[in-house]
SEGUVO-521274 format. One record per residue (C-alpha): residue number from 1; residue in one letter; z, x, y. Coordinates in Angstrom, 3 decimals, always signed. Each point is the difference from the previous one (the first is absolute). Example, Ala and Ser with C-alpha at 12.3 -4.5 7.8 and 13.67 -1.06 7.14 Angstrom:
2
<atom k="1" r="A" Z="+7.800" X="+12.300" Y="-4.500"/>
<atom k="2" r="S" Z="-0.660" X="+1.370" Y="+3.440"/>
//
This chain:
244
<atom k="1" r="M" Z="-3.011" X="+16.145" Y="-8.034"/>
<atom k="2" r="K" Z="+3.169" X="+1.393" Y="+0.308"/>
<atom k="3" r="N" Z="-0.320" X="-0.047" Y="+3.645"/>
<atom k="4" r="T" Z="-1.095" X="-3.399" Y="+0.508"/>
<atom k="5" r="R" Z="+1.946" X="-2.113" Y="+2.659"/>
<atom k="6" r="T" Z="+1.715" X="-2.926" Y="-2.021"/>
<atom k="7" r="A" Z="+0.632" X="-3.407" Y="+1.810"/>
<atom k="8" r="G" Z="+2.168" X="-3.056" Y="-0.647"/>
<atom k="9" r="I" Z="-0.672" X="-3.564" Y="+1.261"/>
<atom k="10" r="I" Z="+2.670" X="-2.408" Y="+0.658"/>
<atom k="11" r="I" Z="-0.694" X="-4.139" Y="+0.414"/>
<atom k="12" r="I" Z="+2.891" X="-1.522" Y="+1.958"/>
<atom k="13" r="G" Z="-0.042" X="-3.744" Y="-0.184"/>
<atom k="14" r="N" Z="+1.663" X="-2.939" Y="-1.810"/>
<atom k="15" r="E" Z="-3.887" X="-1.885" Y="+0.241"/>
<atom k="16" r="I" Z="-1.550" X="+2.839" Y="-2.074"/>
<atom k="17" r="L" Z="+3.051" X="-0.722" Y="-2.818"/>
<atom k="18" r="T" Z="-0.296" X="-3.688" Y="-0.084"/>
<atom k="19" r="G" Z="-3.860" X="-0.170" Y="+0.111"/>
<atom k="20" r="K" Z="-0.363" X="-1.623" Y="+3.555"/>
<atom k="21" r="V" Z="-2.203" X="+2.727" Y="+1.318"/>
<atom k="22" r="K" Z="-2.332" X="+2.667" Y="-1.971"/>
<atom k="23" r="D" Z="+0.461" X="+3.796" Y="+0.352"/>
<atom k="24" r="I" Z="-3.148" X="+1.451" Y="+1.460"/>
<atom k="25" r="N" Z="+2.082" X="+2.653" Y="+1.874"/>
<atom k="26" r="S" Z="+0.769" X="+2.405" Y="-3.280"/>
<atom k="27" r="Y" Z="-3.778" X="-0.216" Y="-0.868"/>
<atom k="28" r="Y" Z="-1.227" X="+1.304" Y="+3.363"/>
<atom k="29" r="L" Z="+2.388" X="+3.019" Y="+0.310"/>
<atom k="30" r="V" Z="-0.443" X="+1.123" Y="-3.572"/>
<atom k="31" r="C" Z="-3.712" X="-0.054" Y="+0.881"/>
<atom k="32" r="E" Z="-0.021" X="+2.002" Y="+3.246"/>
<atom k="33" r="L" Z="+2.676" X="+2.284" Y="-1.370"/>
<atom k="34" r="R" Z="-2.510" X="+0.580" Y="-2.927"/>
<atom k="35" r="A" Z="-2.623" X="+0.731" Y="+1.986"/>
<atom k="36" r="L" Z="+2.244" X="+2.455" Y="+2.380"/>
<atom k="37" r="G" Z="+1.016" X="+1.932" Y="-2.926"/>
<atom k="38" r="V" Z="+3.651" X="-1.530" Y="-0.816"/>
<atom k="39" r="E" Z="+0.806" X="-1.253" Y="-3.127"/>
<atom k="40" r="V" Z="+2.306" X="-3.301" Y="+0.035"/>
<atom k="41" r="Q" Z="+2.437" X="+0.376" Y="-2.856"/>
<atom k="42" r="R" Z="+2.212" X="-3.050" Y="+0.426"/>
<atom k="43" r="I" Z="-0.724" X="-3.415" Y="+1.566"/>
<atom k="44" r="S" Z="+3.261" X="-2.274" Y="+0.306"/>
<atom k="45" r="V" Z="+0.558" X="-3.414" Y="+1.102"/>
<atom k="46" r="I" Z="+3.559" X="-0.947" Y="+1.121"/>
<atom k="47" r="P" Z="+1.641" X="-3.142" Y="+2.098"/>
<atom k="48" r="D" Z="+0.989" X="-0.373" Y="+3.382"/>
<atom k="49" r="D" Z="+3.642" X="+1.601" Y="-0.804"/>
<atom k="50" r="I" Z="+1.448" X="+2.999" Y="+2.191"/>
<atom k="51" r="E" Z="+2.058" X="+1.828" Y="-2.956"/>
<atom k="52" r="T" Z="-3.556" X="-0.273" Y="-2.104"/>
<atom k="53" r="I" Z="-1.878" X="+1.467" Y="+3.072"/>
<atom k="54" r="G" Z="+1.692" X="+2.543" Y="+0.332"/>
<atom k="55" r="S" Z="+0.717" X="+1.426" Y="-3.651"/>
<atom k="56" r="E" Z="-3.561" X="-0.069" Y="-0.638"/>
<atom k="57" r="V" Z="-1.276" X="+1.630" Y="+2.959"/>
<atom k="58" r="A" Z="+2.362" X="+2.732" Y="-0.505"/>
<atom k="59" r="A" Z="-0.795" X="+0.102" Y="-3.398"/>
<atom k="60" r="F" Z="-3.330" X="+0.015" Y="+0.728"/>
<atom k="61" r="S" Z="+0.123" X="+2.509" Y="+3.074"/>
<atom k="62" r="G" Z="+1.366" X="+2.788" Y="-1.967"/>
<atom k="63" r="R" Z="-2.729" X="+0.009" Y="-3.009"/>
<atom k="64" r="Y" Z="-2.804" X="-0.606" Y="+1.876"/>
<atom k="65" r="D" Z="-1.461" X="+1.840" Y="+2.784"/>
<atom k="66" r="Y" Z="-1.078" X="-2.840" Y="+1.749"/>
<atom k="67" r="V" Z="+1.281" X="-3.753" Y="-0.035"/>
<atom k="68" r="F" Z="-1.720" X="-3.131" Y="+1.392"/>
<atom k="69" r="T" Z="+2.037" X="-3.238" Y="+0.915"/>
<atom k="70" r="S" Z="-1.559" X="-3.240" Y="+0.532"/>
<atom k="71" r="G" Z="+1.575" X="-3.449" Y="+1.107"/>
<atom k="72" r="G" Z="+3.376" X="-0.691" Y="+1.485"/>
<atom k="73" r="V" Z="-0.890" X="+0.898" Y="+3.461"/>
<atom k="74" r="G" Z="+0.232" X="-2.402" Y="+2.630"/>
<atom k="75" r="P" Z="+2.502" X="-2.689" Y="+1.940"/>
<atom k="76" r="T" Z="+1.180" X="-2.321" Y="-2.729"/>
<atom k="77" r="H" Z="+3.088" X="-0.459" Y="-2.129"/>
<atom k="78" r="D" Z="-1.842" X="+1.532" Y="-2.964"/>
<atom k="79" r="D" Z="-1.404" X="+3.649" Y="+1.981"/>
<atom k="80" r="V" Z="+2.513" X="+2.236" Y="-1.136"/>
<atom k="81" r="T" Z="-2.176" X="+3.186" Y="-1.133"/>
<atom k="82" r="M" Z="+1.036" X="+2.227" Y="+2.809"/>
<atom k="83" r="A" Z="+3.893" X="-1.109" Y="-0.775"/>
<atom k="84" r="G" Z="-0.507" X="+0.764" Y="-3.675"/>
<atom k="85" r="I" Z="-1.501" X="+3.772" Y="+0.840"/>
<atom k="86" r="A" Z="+2.582" X="+0.543" Y="+2.423"/>
<atom k="87" r="K" Z="+3.093" X="-1.093" Y="-2.765"/>
<atom k="88" r="G" Z="-1.965" X="+1.946" Y="-2.712"/>
<atom k="89" r="F" Z="-0.159" X="+3.249" Y="+2.155"/>
<atom k="90" r="G" Z="+3.664" X="-0.458" Y="+1.565"/>
<atom k="91" r="V" Z="-0.974" X="-0.256" Y="+3.433"/>
<atom k="92" r="N" Z="+0.362" X="-2.836" Y="+2.928"/>
<atom k="93" r="L" Z="-2.494" X="-1.937" Y="+1.405"/>
<atom k="94" r="V" Z="-1.237" X="+0.770" Y="+3.597"/>
<atom k="95" r="T" Z="-1.687" X="-1.702" Y="+2.610"/>
<atom k="96" r="H" Z="-3.163" X="+1.845" Y="+0.711"/>
<atom k="97" r="E" Z="-0.598" X="-0.330" Y="+3.967"/>
<atom k="98" r="G" Z="-4.064" X="+0.487" Y="-0.830"/>
<atom k="99" r="I" Z="-0.322" X="-2.992" Y="-2.054"/>
<atom k="100" r="R" Z="+2.158" X="-2.359" Y="+2.532"/>
<atom k="101" r="Q" Z="-1.878" X="+0.861" Y="+2.587"/>
<atom k="102" r="I" Z="-3.147" X="-0.718" Y="-2.078"/>
<atom k="103" r="L" Z="+1.941" X="-3.600" Y="-0.132"/>
<atom k="104" r="Y" Z="+0.899" X="-0.941" Y="+3.246"/>
<atom k="105" r="S" Z="-3.571" X="+1.198" Y="+0.956"/>
<atom k="106" r="R" Z="-1.525" X="-2.471" Y="-2.586"/>
<atom k="107" r="F" Z="+2.365" X="-3.026" Y="-0.143"/>
<atom k="108" r="K" Z="+1.467" X="+0.896" Y="+3.760"/>
<atom k="109" r="D" Z="+2.815" X="-3.113" Y="+0.370"/>
<atom k="110" r="Q" Z="-0.682" X="-1.651" Y="-3.637"/>
<atom k="111" r="V" Z="+2.052" X="+3.547" Y="-1.044"/>
<atom k="112" r="N" Z="+2.709" X="-1.362" Y="-2.220"/>
<atom k="113" r="S" Z="+2.809" X="+1.489" Y="-2.725"/>
<atom k="114" r="S" Z="-2.398" X="-0.646" Y="-2.856"/>
<atom k="115" r="L" Z="-3.086" X="+2.136" Y="+1.406"/>
<atom k="116" r="L" Z="+2.633" X="+2.577" Y="+1.297"/>
<atom k="117" r="K" Z="+0.898" X="+0.571" Y="-3.518"/>
<atom k="118" r="M" Z="-3.568" X="+1.506" Y="-0.382"/>
<atom k="119" r="T" Z="+1.435" X="+2.676" Y="+2.568"/>
<atom k="120" r="E" Z="+2.408" X="+1.412" Y="-2.996"/>
<atom k="121" r="V" Z="-0.797" X="+3.091" Y="-2.186"/>
<atom k="122" r="P" Z="+1.658" X="+2.282" Y="-2.152"/>
<atom k="123" r="D" Z="+1.431" X="+2.804" Y="+1.850"/>
<atom k="124" r="G" Z="-2.513" X="+2.681" Y="-0.089"/>
<atom k="125" r="S" Z="-2.913" X="-1.805" Y="-0.339"/>
<atom k="126" r="D" Z="-3.515" X="+1.331" Y="+1.270"/>
<atom k="127" r="I" Z="-1.656" X="-2.584" Y="+2.398"/>
<atom k="128" r="D" Z="-4.080" X="+0.379" Y="-0.055"/>
<atom k="129" r="F" Z="-1.647" X="-1.928" Y="+2.904"/>
<atom k="130" r="H" Z="-3.359" X="+1.017" Y="-1.218"/>
<atom k="131" r="G" Z="-2.748" X="-1.109" Y="+1.839"/>
<atom k="132" r="N" Z="-0.451" X="-3.973" Y="+0.941"/>
<atom k="133" r="M" Z="+2.681" X="-0.832" Y="-2.590"/>
<atom k="134" r="R" Z="+1.748" X="-3.362" Y="+1.075"/>
<atom k="135" r="F" Z="+3.179" X="+1.040" Y="-1.756"/>
<atom k="136" r="P" Z="+0.612" X="+3.630" Y="-1.144"/>
<atom k="137" r="V" Z="+0.499" X="+1.376" Y="-3.503"/>
<atom k="138" r="V" Z="+3.269" X="+1.167" Y="-0.936"/>
<atom k="139" r="S" Z="+1.006" X="+2.452" Y="-2.536"/>
<atom k="140" r="F" Z="+3.237" X="+1.448" Y="-0.963"/>
<atom k="141" r="R" Z="-0.202" X="+3.709" Y="-1.756"/>
<atom k="142" r="N" Z="-2.695" X="-0.660" Y="-2.380"/>
<atom k="143" r="V" Z="+0.131" X="-3.387" Y="-0.128"/>
<atom k="144" r="V" Z="-2.751" X="-2.306" Y="+2.111"/>
<atom k="145" r="I" Z="+1.015" X="-3.217" Y="+0.692"/>
<atom k="146" r="F" Z="-2.682" X="-2.891" Y="-0.112"/>
<atom k="147" r="P" Z="-0.119" X="-3.798" Y="+1.135"/>
<atom k="148" r="G" Z="-0.955" X="-1.969" Y="-3.032"/>
<atom k="149" r="I" Z="-2.827" X="-2.134" Y="+1.839"/>
<atom k="150" r="P" Z="-3.300" X="+1.766" Y="-1.863"/>
<atom k="151" r="E" Z="-1.903" X="+0.236" Y="+3.260"/>
<atom k="152" r="Y" Z="+2.938" X="+1.731" Y="+2.245"/>
<atom k="153" r="M" Z="+0.666" X="+2.370" Y="-2.981"/>
<atom k="154" r="Q" Z="-3.728" X="+1.033" Y="-0.297"/>
<atom k="155" r="S" Z="-0.445" X="+0.159" Y="+3.268"/>
<atom k="156" r="K" Z="+2.806" X="+2.519" Y="+0.829"/>
<atom k="157" r="F" Z="-0.769" X="+1.992" Y="-3.755"/>
<atom k="158" r="S" Z="-3.580" X="+0.676" Y="+1.775"/>
<atom k="159" r="M" Z="+1.556" X="+1.376" Y="+2.592"/>
<atom k="160" r="I" Z="+2.178" X="+2.660" Y="-1.143"/>
<atom k="161" r="R" Z="-1.712" X="+0.475" Y="-3.924"/>
<atom k="162" r="E" Z="-1.736" X="+3.414" Y="+1.203"/>
<atom k="163" r="K" Z="+4.122" X="+1.532" Y="+0.314"/>
<atom k="164" r="F" Z="+0.304" X="-0.489" Y="-4.237"/>
<atom k="165" r="R" Z="-3.514" X="+1.633" Y="-0.555"/>
<atom k="166" r="S" Z="+0.064" X="+2.585" Y="-3.425"/>
<atom k="167" r="S" Z="-2.482" X="+1.459" Y="-2.294"/>
<atom k="168" r="V" Z="-2.010" X="-2.416" Y="-1.439"/>
<atom k="169" r="F" Z="-0.124" X="-1.634" Y="-3.302"/>
<atom k="170" r="H" Z="-3.361" X="+0.370" Y="-2.004"/>
<atom k="171" r="L" Z="-1.074" X="-2.773" Y="-1.623"/>
<atom k="172" r="K" Z="-2.562" X="-1.084" Y="-2.748"/>
<atom k="173" r="R" Z="-0.671" X="-2.999" Y="-1.820"/>
<atom k="174" r="L" Z="-1.810" X="-0.382" Y="-3.749"/>
<atom k="175" r="Y" Z="-1.748" X="-3.240" Y="-0.993"/>
<atom k="176" r="L" Z="+0.645" X="-0.605" Y="-3.962"/>
<atom k="177" r="N" Z="-1.847" X="-1.998" Y="-1.999"/>
<atom k="178" r="C" Z="+2.720" X="-0.583" Y="-2.626"/>
<atom k="179" r="H" Z="+3.588" X="-0.990" Y="-0.760"/>
<atom k="180" r="E" Z="+2.972" X="+1.874" Y="+0.898"/>
<atom k="181" r="S" Z="+0.780" X="+0.797" Y="-3.380"/>
<atom k="182" r="N" Z="-3.657" X="+1.731" Y="-0.683"/>
<atom k="183" r="I" Z="+1.069" X="+2.752" Y="+2.201"/>
<atom k="184" r="A" Z="+3.857" X="-0.104" Y="+0.122"/>
<atom k="185" r="E" Z="+0.397" X="+3.139" Y="-1.948"/>
<atom k="186" r="T" Z="-2.601" X="+1.805" Y="+1.668"/>
<atom k="187" r="L" Z="+1.642" X="-0.843" Y="+3.616"/>
<atom k="188" r="N" Z="+3.288" X="+0.669" Y="-1.474"/>
<atom k="189" r="G" Z="-0.972" X="+3.456" Y="-0.931"/>
<atom k="190" r="V" Z="-1.536" X="+1.083" Y="+3.347"/>
<atom k="191" r="V" Z="+2.872" X="-1.560" Y="+1.710"/>
<atom k="192" r="E" Z="+2.243" X="+2.371" Y="-1.791"/>
<atom k="193" r="K" Z="-2.127" X="+2.790" Y="+0.624"/>
<atom k="194" r="Y" Z="-0.459" X="-0.580" Y="+4.101"/>
<atom k="195" r="K" Z="+3.395" X="-0.937" Y="+0.712"/>
<atom k="196" r="E" Z="-0.564" X="+0.308" Y="+4.032"/>
<atom k="197" r="V" Z="-2.634" X="-2.820" Y="-0.350"/>
<atom k="198" r="T" Z="+0.729" X="-3.330" Y="+0.190"/>
<atom k="199" r="F" Z="-2.032" X="-2.333" Y="-2.556"/>
<atom k="200" r="G" Z="+0.670" X="-3.548" Y="+0.180"/>
<atom k="201" r="S" Z="-2.055" X="-2.439" Y="-2.619"/>
<atom k="202" r="Y" Z="-0.729" X="-3.436" Y="+0.837"/>
<atom k="203" r="P" Z="-1.535" X="-2.801" Y="-2.034"/>
<atom k="204" r="I" Z="-2.760" X="-2.171" Y="+1.915"/>
<atom k="205" r="L" Z="-0.484" X="-3.490" Y="-1.245"/>
<atom k="206" r="G" Z="-3.029" X="-2.002" Y="+0.251"/>
<atom k="207" r="N" Z="-2.266" X="+2.784" Y="+1.246"/>
<atom k="208" r="P" Z="-3.368" X="+0.515" Y="-1.834"/>
<atom k="209" r="E" Z="-0.405" X="+3.396" Y="+0.720"/>
<atom k="210" r="F" Z="+2.993" X="+1.956" Y="-0.759"/>
<atom k="211" r="K" Z="+3.547" X="-1.114" Y="-1.816"/>
<atom k="212" r="V" Z="+1.921" X="+3.018" Y="+1.081"/>
<atom k="213" r="I" Z="+0.870" X="+2.076" Y="+3.457"/>
<atom k="214" r="I" Z="+1.461" X="+3.196" Y="-0.333"/>
<atom k="215" r="T" Z="+1.241" X="+1.662" Y="+3.224"/>
<atom k="216" r="A" Z="+0.652" X="+3.681" Y="+0.110"/>
<atom k="217" r="E" Z="+2.057" X="+1.542" Y="+3.398"/>
<atom k="218" r="T" Z="+1.262" X="+2.952" Y="+1.245"/>
<atom k="219" r="K" Z="+0.233" X="+2.622" Y="+3.478"/>
<atom k="220" r="S" Z="-2.323" X="+2.292" Y="-1.528"/>
<atom k="221" r="E" Z="-3.725" X="-0.853" Y="-0.435"/>
<atom k="222" r="E" Z="-0.633" X="+3.368" Y="-2.631"/>
<atom k="223" r="L" Z="+2.571" X="-1.585" Y="-2.081"/>
<atom k="224" r="L" Z="-1.024" X="-3.429" Y="+0.019"/>
<atom k="225" r="K" Z="-3.538" X="+1.238" Y="-0.943"/>
<atom k="226" r="L" Z="+1.487" X="+1.670" Y="-2.998"/>
<atom k="227" r="A" Z="+1.938" X="-2.947" Y="-1.062"/>
<atom k="228" r="L" Z="-2.996" X="-1.954" Y="+0.069"/>
<atom k="229" r="D" Z="-2.592" X="+2.050" Y="-1.327"/>
<atom k="230" r="E" Z="+2.387" X="+0.217" Y="-2.938"/>
<atom k="231" r="L" Z="+0.399" X="-3.908" Y="-0.264"/>
<atom k="232" r="I" Z="-3.633" X="-0.568" Y="+0.408"/>
<atom k="233" r="D" Z="-0.792" X="+2.382" Y="-2.566"/>
<atom k="234" r="R" Z="+2.130" X="-1.569" Y="-2.626"/>
<atom k="235" r="L" Z="-0.884" X="-3.220" Y="+0.467"/>
<atom k="236" r="P" Z="-3.203" X="-1.518" Y="-2.176"/>
<atom k="237" r="G" Z="-3.069" X="+0.055" Y="+2.033"/>
<atom k="238" r="D" Z="-0.602" X="-3.878" Y="+0.059"/>
<atom k="239" r="F" Z="+3.631" X="-0.738" Y="+1.634"/>
<atom k="240" r="L" Z="-0.435" X="+1.208" Y="+3.526"/>
<atom k="241" r="V" Z="-1.441" X="-2.448" Y="+1.863"/>
<atom k="242" r="R" Z="+0.341" X="+2.122" Y="+3.843"/>
<atom k="243" r="V" Z="+1.998" X="+2.502" Y="+1.790"/>
<atom k="244" r="E" Z="+0.952" X="-0.628" Y="+3.504"/>
//
């Protein structure tokens, strides 16, 4: 899978690190990106701190094809994601006139300095006013900047998701009525032989039908079939419940 596009996700917010809010954005993004053929290689959760945001985003940007941030975008004191990204890449924050016009159109004479903070983006950012978005998607280089509110983040991603589509992953699941210890040596041997196939083994508790789920995934449908056929051939006949 050498040509697979990679991604890193950075969840920004003290509220996540202190347990005040449950992170569901990273799970959503992982599922969406996997379906698009993008491999998420790391998820980081960091505080609302300009220095930390800057160093983390810059590091991810150099390591992965895409970086997705969530959180810290808004008018309040702890919304410092834009400032952090600007600092991390050594650029200034600049006012974007298109965003400024949106704010004045919506809030009219209620616009104040706090709201105007939302017009500031890292110099050189791309602003996507796709569709009927209430607020555009801001990206800087290979970094896509999302708000932390799940409904807003999901709505924005759904409008631009096709930009990230790559060749798909092929996935199969084997349901086994045995313990991991019964098949570990066999599985390890197949894993060693088929290095381009990603295997996973997951014990399941409390299910009378099966006790283990084995997953096998790769971008080559032919290779997946070869690996699965060999694994199934090596398993005792009464272990395999079904394949999906």
